[in-house]
C-alpha positions in Angstrom: -34.5 38.5 16.0 -35.9 36.5 13.2 -36.2 32.8 14.1 -37.1 30.0 11.7 -40.1 27.9 12.5 -39.7 24.1 12.4 -42.9 22.8 10.6 -42.8 19.6 12.5 -43.6 21.0 15.9 -43.9 24.7 15.3 -40.9 25.4 17.5 -38.7 28.4 16.8 -34.9 28.0 16.8 -32.1 30.5 16.1 -30.4 30.5 12.7 -27.3 28.4 12.2 -23.9 30.2 12.9 -20.8 29.4 10.9 -18.3 27.6 13.1 -15.8 30.0 14.8 -17.7 33.2 14.0 -18.5 35.4 17.1 -21.9 36.8 17.7 -22.3 40.4 18.9 -24.6 41.3 21.9 -27.1 42.5 19.3 -27.3 39.0 17.9 -25.5 39.6 14.6 -22.8 37.3 13.3 -19.4 38.8 12.8 -17.8 37.0 9.9 -14.2 36.1 10.9 -11.9 36.0 7.9 -8.8 35.2 10.0 -6.8 32.5 8.3 -6.5 29.1 10.0 -3.1 27.7 10.8 -2.2 24.0 10.6 -0.3 22.8 13.6 2.9 20.9 13.4 1.7 17.4 14.2 3.2 14.3 12.6 0.1 13.5 10.6 0.1 17.0 9.1 3.8 16.7 8.2 3.2 13.4 6.5 0.2 14.8 4.6 2.5 17.5 3.1 4.7 14.7 1.7 2.1 12.3 0.2 3.5 10.4 -2.8 7.0 10.2 -1.4 8.7 6.9 -0.6 9.3 6.5 3.1 10.6 3.9 5.5 8.6 3.6 8.7 10.1 2.1 11.8 7.5 0.5 14.1 7.6 -1.3 17.4 5.0 -3.7 18.8 5.1 -4.4 22.5 4.4 -7.9 23.8 4.6 -9.4 20.3 6.0 -12.9 20.4 6.7 -13.0 16.7 8.4 -9.7 16.2 9.0 -6.7 18.4 10.0 -4.3 15.7 9.3 -4.1 12.0 10.3 -1.8 9.1 7.9 -0.9 6.4 8.9 0.9 3.1 6.5 2.3 0.6 4.8 5.3 -1.1 3.0 7.4 1.5 -0.7 7.3 0.3 -2.4 8.9 3.3 -1.9 10.0 6.9 -4.6 10.5 9.5 -4.5 11.2 13.2 -4.1 7.5 14.1 -2.9 5.8 10.9 -0.6 5.8 7.9 -1.4 4.2 4.5 1.5 3.1 2.4 1.7 1.2 -0.8 4.3 -1.1 -2.4 5.1 0.4 -5.8 6.0 -3.0 -7.2 2.9 -5.0 -6.1 0.4 -2.2 -5.4 -0.3 -3.8 -2.0 -1.5 -1.2 0.5 -0.7 -1.4 4.2 -2.4 0.5 7.1 0.0 1.3 9.9 -1.1 2.6 13.3 0.5 5.8 14.4 0.7 4.6 17.9 3.3 2.0 16.8 5.4 4.5 14.8 8.9 5.3 16.2 10.1 7.3 13.3 10.2 7.6 9.5 12.9 8.4 7.0 12.7 9.6 3.4 15.4 9.6 0.7 14.3 13.0 -0.7 13.7 16.5 0.8 10.5 16.8 2.9 8.1 19.7 2.6 7.5 21.1 6.1 5.2 23.8 7.1 6.0 25.7 10.3 3.2 26.3 12.7 1.6 29.7 12.0 2.5 29.8 8.3 -0.6 29.9 6.1 -0.8 27.6 3.1 -0.8 24.1 1.7 2.0 21.9 0.2 2.2 24.2 -2.8 2.8 27.3 -0.7 6.1 28.9 -1.5 6.6 29.7 2.2 6.8 25.9 2.9 10.3 24.9 3.8 11.9 21.8 2.2 14.2 20.2 4.7 
């Protein structure tokens, strides 16, 4: 095998392997062109519907001022633990924590990607529900 030599300490190390690609017993990398599938998690569903106006129903335990609150705005971004919406009239952006989300509603059809279907929001296989 050909190993690169690190000039700092003359130590040899193996070449970098692209993530998810198997190595044969002979030491060669087998390039895996298998398509990746996006799983049906709430943040992925929300990401497929960026730019749409939604109403987000949140609850906050042990809050003396308000236990439940409703937020409405344009869906700007969605991550594993957060949602960012903006008010179309004022431009104010609000970060909502996913842990407080009960459910969301939209007044227009949603783009939804079933697990195992390859593609992105522009994919013709995406189902609008």
